[in-house]
C-alpha positions in Angstrom: 139.1 -61.1 -120.9 136.7 -61.0 -118.0 137.1 -58.3 -115.3 136.0 -58.4 -111.8 133.3 -55.7 -111.4 134.3 -54.9 -107.8 138.0 -54.5 -108.8 137.0 -52.3 -111.8 134.9 -50.1 -109.5 137.7 -49.9 -107.0 140.2 -48.9 -109.7 137.8 -46.3 -111.0 137.3 -44.9 -107.5 141.1 -44.7 -107.1 141.6 -43.0 -110.4 138.9 -40.4 -109.4 140.6 -39.9 -106.1 143.9 -39.2 -107.8 142.4 -36.9 -110.3 140.6 -35.0 -107.5 143.9 -34.7 -105.6 145.7 -33.3 -108.7 142.9 -30.9 -109.3 142.9 -29.7 -105.7 146.7 -29.3 -105.6 146.6 -27.2 -108.8 143.7 -25.1 -107.6 145.3 -24.3 -104.3 148.9 -24.0 -105.4 149.0 -23.8 -109.2 149.3 -20.0 -109.3 152.2 -20.2 -106.8 154.0 -22.9 -108.8 153.6 -21.0 -112.1 154.8 -17.8 -110.4 157.8 -19.5 -109.0 158.9 -20.8 -112.4 158.2 -17.4 -114.1 160.4 -15.7 -111.5 163.2 -18.3 -112.0 163.1 -18.6 -115.8 161.7 -15.2 -116.9 159.6 -17.2 -119.4 155.8 -17.3 -119.0 155.2 -19.8 -121.7 157.9 -22.2 -120.4 156.5 -21.9 -116.8 153.0 -22.8 -117.9 154.1 -25.6 -120.1 156.3 -27.1 -117.3 153.4 -27.0 -114.8 151.2 -28.7 -117.3 153.9 -31.4 -117.7 154.0 -31.8 -114.0 150.3 -32.3 -113.8 150.4 -34.9 -116.5 153.2 -36.7 -114.6 151.2 -36.6 -111.4 148.2 -38.3 -113.2 150.6 -40.9 -114.4 152.6 -41.6 -111.2 150.2 -40.9 -108.3 147.9 -43.9 -109.1 151.0 -46.1 -108.8 153.0 -44.4 -106.1 150.2 -42.9 -104.1 149.4 -39.2 -103.5 152.5 -37.5 -101.9 152.2 -36.0 -98.5 152.8 -32.5 -99.9 151.2 -32.6 -103.4 151.9 -28.9 -104.1 155.6 -29.3 -103.2 155.8 -32.4 -105.5 154.3 -30.4 -108.4 156.7 -27.5 -107.8 159.8 -29.8 -107.7 158.6 -31.7 -110.8 157.8 -28.6 -112.8 161.2 -27.1 -111.8 163.0 -30.3 -113.0 161.1 -30.0 -116.3 162.3 -26.4 -116.6 165.9 -27.5 -116.0 165.6 -30.2 -118.6 164.2 -27.8 -121.2 166.8 -25.1 -120.5 169.7 -27.6 -120.8 168.7 -28.1 -124.4 169.7 -24.5 -125.3 173.2 -23.2 -124.8 171.9 -19.7 -125.2 170.0 -20.2 -121.9 173.1 -20.9 -119.8 172.6 -17.9 -117.6 169.1 -18.9 -116.8 170.2 -22.4 -116.2 172.7 -21.3 -113.6 170.0 -19.2 -111.9 167.5 -22.0 -111.7 170.0 -24.6 -110.6 171.2 -22.3 -107.8 167.7 -21.9 -106.5 166.9 -25.3 -105.0 163.8 -25.7 -102.8 164.2 -24.0 -99.5 162.1 -23.4 -96.4 163.4 -19.9 -96.0 160.7 -17.3 -96.7 161.3 -15.0 -99.6 161.9 -11.3 -98.6 158.7 -9.5 -99.1 158.8 -5.6 -99.3 155.1 -5.3 -100.1 153.5 -6.0 -96.7 150.9 -8.2 -98.4 150.7 -11.4 -96.3 148.4 -13.4 -98.6 150.4 -15.4 -101.1 147.9 -15.3 -104.0 147.1 -11.6 -103.5 150.8 -10.8 -103.4 151.3 -12.7 -106.7 148.4 -10.7 -108.3 150.2 -7.5 -107.4 153.3 -9.0 -108.9 151.6 -9.8 -112.2 149.8 -6.4 -112.5 152.9 -4.4 -113.6 151.9 -0.9 -114.6 154.1 -1.0 -117.7 151.6 -3.4 -119.3 148.2 -2.3 -120.7 145.5 -2.6 -118.1 143.5 -5.2 -120.0 146.6 -7.2 -120.7 147.6 -7.2 -117.0 144.1 -8.3 -115.9 143.8 -11.0 -118.6 147.3 -12.5 -117.9 146.7 -12.6 -114.2 143.4 -14.3 -114.6 145.1 -16.9 -116.9 148.2 -17.5 -114.9 147.1 -17.2 -111.3 143.3 -17.6 -111.2 143.4 -20.6 -113.6 140.7 -19.3 -115.9 140.8 -20.6 -119.5 141.4 -18.3 -122.4 137.8 -18.8 -123.5 136.5 -17.8 -120.1 138.7 -14.6 -120.1 137.6 -13.8 -123.7 134.0 -14.0 -122.6 134.7 -11.6 -119.7 136.2 -9.1 -122.1 133.6 -9.7 -124.8 136.1 -10.7 -127.4 136.7 -13.9 -129.4 139.0 -16.6 -128.0 141.4 -16.0 -130.8 141.6 -12.3 -130.0 142.2 -13.0 -126.3 144.9 -15.6 -127.2 146.7 -13.0 -129.3 146.4 -10.4 -126.6 148.0 -12.8 -124.0 150.8 -13.6 -126.5 151.5 -9.8 -127.0 151.5 -9.2 -123.3 154.0 -12.0 -122.7 156.1 -10.7 -125.5 156.2 -7.2 -124.1 157.3 -8.6 -120.7 160.1 -10.5 -122.4 161.3 -7.8 -124.8 161.0 -5.0 -122.2 162.7 -7.0 -119.5 159.9 -6.3 -117.1 160.9 -8.0 -113.8 158.7 -10.5 -112.1 159.0 -9.4 -108.5 156.8 -8.3 -105.6 156.4 -4.5 -105.6 157.3 -2.5 -102.4 154.4 -1.2 -100.4 154.6 2.4 -101.8 154.1 1.1 -105.3 151.0 -1.0 -104.6 148.5 1.8 -105.3 149.5 2.0 -109.0 148.6 -1.6 -109.4 145.4 -1.7 -107.3 143.0 -0.9 -110.1 144.3 -3.9 -112.1 144.1 -6.2 -109.0 140.5 -5.1 -108.4 139.7 -5.9 -112.1 141.1 -9.4 -111.6 139.0 -9.9 -108.4 135.9 -8.6 -110.1 136.2 -10.8 -113.2 137.1 -13.8 -111.1 133.9 -13.4 -109.1 131.9 -12.9 -112.3 133.1 -16.1 -113.7 132.1 -17.8 -110.5 128.7 -16.1 -110.3 127.7 -16.9 -113.9 130.0 -19.6 -115.3 130.8 -19.2 -119.0 130.4 -22.9 -119.9 129.7 -26.3 -118.4 126.8 -27.7 -116.6 126.9 -25.8 -113.4 125.4 -22.3 -113.5 127.8 -21.0 -110.9 131.2 -21.8 -109.3 130.9 -20.8 -105.6 134.6 -21.6 -105.0 135.6 -18.8 -107.3 133.1 -16.4 -105.7 134.3 -17.2 -102.2 137.9 -16.8 -103.2 137.3 -13.4 -104.8 135.5 -12.3 -101.6 138.3 -13.6 -99.4 141.0 -11.8 -101.4 139.0 -8.5 -101.6 138.4 -8.6 -97.9 142.2 -9.2 -97.4 143.0 -6.3 -99.7 140.6 -4.0 -97.7 142.5 -4.8 -94.5 145.7 -3.7 -96.3 144.1 -0.5 -97.7 141.2 0.3 -95.3 140.6 3.8 -96.6 140.2 2.9 -100.3 136.5 3.4 -101.2 136.6 1.4 -104.4 137.9 -1.6 -102.4 135.0 -1.1 -100.0 132.7 -0.8 -103.0 133.9 -4.0 -104.6 133.6 -6.0 -101.4 130.1 -4.7 -100.9 129.2 -5.6 -104.5 130.5 -9.1 -104.2 128.8 -9.7 -100.8 125.5 -8.4 -102.0 125.6 -10.5 -105.2 126.7 -13.6 -103.4 124.0 -13.2 -100.8 121.5 -14.5 -103.3 123.3 -17.8 -104.0 120.8 -20.0 -102.2 117.9 -18.6 -104.0 119.3 -18.5 -107.6 118.4 -22.2 -108.2 115.2 -24.1 -107.6 115.0 -27.6 -106.1 115.7 -29.1 -109.6 118.8 -27.0 -110.1 117.2 -24.6 -112.6 117.9 -20.9 -112.7 115.4 -18.6 -110.9 115.2 -15.0 -112.1 115.8 -12.2 -109.6 112.1 -11.2 -109.6 111.0 -14.8 -108.8 113.6 -15.5 -106.1 112.5 -16.4 -102.5 114.2 -13.5 -100.7 113.9 -15.2 -97.3 116.7 -17.4 -98.6 119.0 -14.5 -99.2 122.0 -14.3 -96.8 120.9 -11.5 -94.3 124.4 -11.3 -92.7 126.1 -10.7 -96.0 123.5 -8.2 -97.0 123.9 -6.2 -93.7 127.7 -6.1 -94.2 127.4 -5.1 -97.8 124.9 -2.3 -97.1 127.1 -1.0 -94.4 130.1 -1.0 -96.7 128.2 0.8 -99.5 127.2 3.5 -97.0 130.7 4.0 -95.7 132.3 4.1 -99.2 129.8 6.5 -100.7 130.1 8.9 -97.7 133.8 9.3 -98.6 132.6 11.5 -101.5 134.4 9.9 -104.5 132.1 7.3 -106.0 133.7 5.0 -108.5 132.4 2.2 -110.7 132.5 -0.5 -108.1 130.7 1.7 -105.6 128.0 2.5 -108.1 127.5 -1.1 -108.9 127.3 -1.9 -105.2 124.7 0.9 -104.8 122.7 -0.8 -107.6 123.0 -4.2 -105.8 121.9 -2.5 -102.5 118.7 -1.3 -104.2 117.8 -4.9 -104.9 118.9 -6.1 -101.5 116.9 -3.5 -99.6 113.7 -4.3 -101.4 111.4 -6.6 -99.4 109.8 -7.8 -102.6 110.6 -7.5 -106.3 107.7 -5.1 -106.7 109.3 -2.8 -104.1 112.5 -2.4 -106.2 113.4 1.2 -106.9 113.9 0.8 -110.6 114.1 4.6 -111.4 117.0 4.9 -108.9 118.7 1.8 -110.5 118.3 3.4 -114.0 119.8 6.6 -112.7 122.7 4.8 -111.1 123.4 2.9 -114.4 123.4 6.3 -116.2 126.1 7.5 -113.8 128.0 4.3 -114.2 127.9 4.6 -118.0 129.6 8.0 -117.7 132.6 6.3 -116.0 132.5 3.0 -117.8 131.2 3.4 -121.3 130.6 -0.3 -121.7 127.9 -1.8 -123.9 127.1 -4.2 -121.0 126.4 -1.3 -118.7 124.2 0.2 -121.4 122.3 -3.1 -121.7 121.8 -3.2 -117.9 120.5 0.4 -118.0 118.1 -0.5 -120.8 116.7 -3.3 -118.6 116.3 -0.9 -115.6 114.5 1.6 -117.9 112.2 -1.1 -119.1 111.4 -2.1 -115.5 110.9 1.5 -114.4 108.9 2.8 -117.5 107.7 -0.4 -119.2 109.2 -2.8 -121.8 108.2 -0.4 -124.6 110.6 2.2 -123.2 113.5 -0.3 -122.9 113.2 -2.1 -126.2 114.5 0.8 -128.4 117.5 1.1 -126.2 118.2 -2.6 -126.6 117.7 -2.5 -130.4 120.0 0.4 -130.7 122.8 -1.8 -129.4 122.7 -4.2 -132.3 126.3 -4.9 -133.3 127.8 -3.7 -130.0 127.5 -7.1 -128.3 127.9 -9.6 -131.0 128.2 -13.1 -129.5 126.9 -12.0 -126.1 123.8 -14.2 -125.5 122.3 -11.8 -122.9 121.6 -9.2 -125.6 119.1 -11.4 -127.6 117.9 -12.9 -124.3 117.1 -9.4 -123.0 115.4 -8.5 -126.2 113.4 -11.7 -126.1 112.2 -11.0 -122.5 111.0 -7.5 -123.4 109.2 -8.8 -126.5 107.6 -11.5 -124.4 106.4 -8.9 -121.9 104.9 -6.9 -124.8 103.1 -9.9 -126.1 105.1 -10.1 -129.4 105.5 -13.8 -129.2 106.9 -14.7 -132.6 109.6 -12.1 -132.4 110.3 -13.1 -128.8 110.7 -16.8 -130.0 113.2 -15.8 -132.7 115.2 -13.8 -130.1 115.2 -16.7 -127.7 116.5 -19.0 -130.4 119.3 -16.5 -131.2 120.2 -16.4 -127.5 120.2 -20.2 -127.4 122.7 -20.4 -130.2 125.1 -18.2 -128.3 124.7 -19.5 -124.7 127.6 -21.7 -123.5 126.4 -22.7 -120.1 123.9 -25.5 -120.0 121.9 -24.0 -117.1 121.4 -20.9 -119.2 120.4 -23.0 -122.2 117.8 -24.9 -120.1 116.4 -21.6 -118.9 116.1 -20.2 -122.4 114.6 -23.4 -123.7 112.0 -23.2 -120.9 111.1 -19.6 -121.8 110.9 -20.5 -125.5 108.6 -23.4 -124.8 106.3 -21.1 -122.8 105.7 -18.8 -125.7 106.1 -21.4 -128.5 104.9 -24.8 -127.2 105.7 -26.6 -130.4 109.4 -25.9 -129.8 110.6 -28.8 -127.7 
């Protein structure tokens, strides 16, 4: 059968347009749709499954019927109908069925005792119930509302995908068995959930800043959303220094976005970046926020990280960076957050302040603490390269390559490897 190339191209373009519309609708409203179904059914798994079914139905119907005027509303209605169908199959779910059936779509706003005006932020506070373990709250919120995959969340927590999957299952089970309600907390209860919400925003930004997998080294949409939500949270709680610290940190990190890639789309290390391309407006705001937060006299982990980012931002050139100060700040951070990643970053700072020979033993001492984390062998490779130990450096670069999931990271590591081992191509 012969096909018309023009018609085939037009059909392909239409299919791409529909897929883009579905993706956009889910990105913008997916969290709200899932949250609505969780509230109505009390079942996290059912809610997520029904939303996935609605997305599949959209990909099937929208090419034929056209993209609806309100895509998110279409997804909500379709997902709710799927939930009704599923619940009808079980006589033991009669009470839930009556509840869902009674709650038809309405334009009336839901009563909100929290004072949080932003929909997504309000849902994050709803998910971060203090009866759940902190890591479980953060992980479940990232999965349900931020749309991160289980693999991406696992990477953020430095655990295997299987371990994270089990953790999510246990968290959902506790919600179900303990009858934890899915509702917006009143304003006076927000502070007990703030730490978890900050953790969500921090990890959401991190996934955008250094994507776990795929071809793109960064996802600026996630970074921008994390900054927007943190800024909104600060307007709600203007006297919280850790919120100020987190916003400062995100702004200072994101200020480098235009300089992190060269014209060919390859990663550029911090020391080689063209600092004239850094966002001066974001840096000024970030530095001011750091100063304000630290003057409150209760430095926390986000403020310390922001102070480290400020040391980089304030240096006119890489050679002007105050590495001894950065190493000291990482030492303080390690006292509050005894994380192997923090210790690895401190080792790098020590190496930059006192030479690679001083940092390498600190990195080697961490063997076994960061299994599967490609930046550990990558850091070791860089220090060995600086020491002129080329063969050992090449072996470490190969180890890092075997662990890296993002293609941009892999290209960078291959480039470094080829520089010290030209026969490796």
